[in-house]
C-alpha positions as CSV (number, residue, x, y, z in Angstrom):
1,M,0.0,0.0,0.0
2,D,2.8,2.4,0.8
3,N,4.5,1.7,-2.6
4,W,1.3,2.8,-4.4
5,L,1.3,6.2,-2.5
6,V,5.0,6.8,-3.4
7,I,4.3,6.0,-7.1
8,V,1.3,8.4,-7.2
9,G,3.3,11.1,-5.3
10,V,6.3,10.9,-7.7
11,G,4.0,10.9,-10.7
12,F,2.3,14.0,-9.4
13,L,5.6,15.8,-8.9
14,V,6.8,14.8,-12.4
15,L,3.5,16.2,-13.8
16,I,4.0,19.5,-12.0
17,A,7.6,19.8,-13.2
18,V,6.7,19.0,-16.9
19,F,3.4,20.9,-17.2
20,P,4.9,24.4,-17.8
21,F,6.8,23.1,-20.8
22,L,3.7,21.6,-22.4
23,R,2.7,25.1,-23.6
24,I,5.5,25.1,-26.2
25,G,4.0,25.5,-29.6
26,T,0.9,27.4,-28.6
27,R,2.6,30.8,-28.9
28,P,2.3,32.4,-32.3
29,R,5.2,32.6,-34.8
30,C,6.2,35.4,-37.0
31,R,4.9,34.9,-40.6
32,E,8.1,36.4,-42.0
33,C,11.0,35.1,-40.0
34,G,9.5,32.4,-37.7
35,S,10.5,34.0,-34.4
36,R,8.4,33.5,-31.3
37,K,9.3,37.0,-30.0
38,I,5.9,38.4,-30.8
39,G,4.1,41.4,-29.2
40,V,0.3,41.0,-29.0
41,Q,-2.3,43.7,-28.6
42,K,-5.9,42.5,-28.2
43,T,-8.8,45.1,-28.5
44,A,-12.5,44.4,-28.2
45,T,-14.3,45.9,-31.2
46,G,-17.9,45.0,-30.5
47,M,-20.4,42.8,-28.8
48,R,-23.8,41.3,-29.7
49,T,-26.2,38.7,-28.5
50,S,-27.1,35.7,-30.6
51,D,-30.0,33.3,-30.2
52,F,-29.2,29.7,-30.8
53,H,-32.2,27.4,-31.3
54,G,-32.3,23.9,-30.1
55,G,-34.6,21.1,-31.0
56,G,-38.1,20.9,-29.5
57,E,-40.3,23.4,-27.8
58,G,-38.5,26.1,-25.9
59,G,-35.1,24.6,-26.7
60,G,-32.3,27.0,-27.2
61,Y,-30.3,29.7,-25.5
62,S,-28.9,33.1,-25.9
63,A,-25.2,33.9,-25.9
64,V,-23.0,37.0,-26.0
65,Q,-20.4,37.2,-28.8
66,T,-17.4,39.5,-28.4
67,H,-15.4,40.5,-31.4
68,Y,-11.7,41.2,-31.1
69,E,-9.0,42.7,-33.3
70,I,-5.7,41.1,-32.5
71,K,-2.5,42.9,-33.6
72,Y,0.8,41.1,-33.8
73,R,4.2,42.6,-34.1
74,C,7.5,40.7,-34.4
75,N,10.2,42.0,-32.2
76,D,13.0,40.7,-34.5
77,C,12.0,41.7,-38.0
78,Q,9.2,44.3,-37.2
79,A,6.6,42.5,-39.3
80,Q,3.0,43.4,-38.4
81,W,-0.3,41.6,-39.1
82,T,-3.9,41.8,-37.8
83,I,-6.5,39.1,-37.3
84,T,-10.1,39.2,-36.1
85,A,-11.6,36.7,-33.6
86,T,-14.9,36.0,-32.0
87,K,-15.5,34.6,-28.6
88,T,-18.9,33.2,-27.7
89,R,-20.0,33.0,-24.0
């Protein structure tokens, strides 16, 4: 029984040590030079409510959609680009 607790404890410690490195690859890369040294500026440009209809009587819900303009700038080659994104809550 004690060996099982040690194995679980060591596994938990390994997970805590490795978890911060699992984010590698989620940061954006520059479209020109491939650098990960990117500055990001996110600005909300608008909001709206949307009605989503489900099946059956009274089925459905309302949600708020927020529209964003996201500006990227590479700190190495100074390339800039802008994308738009929508988040639904």
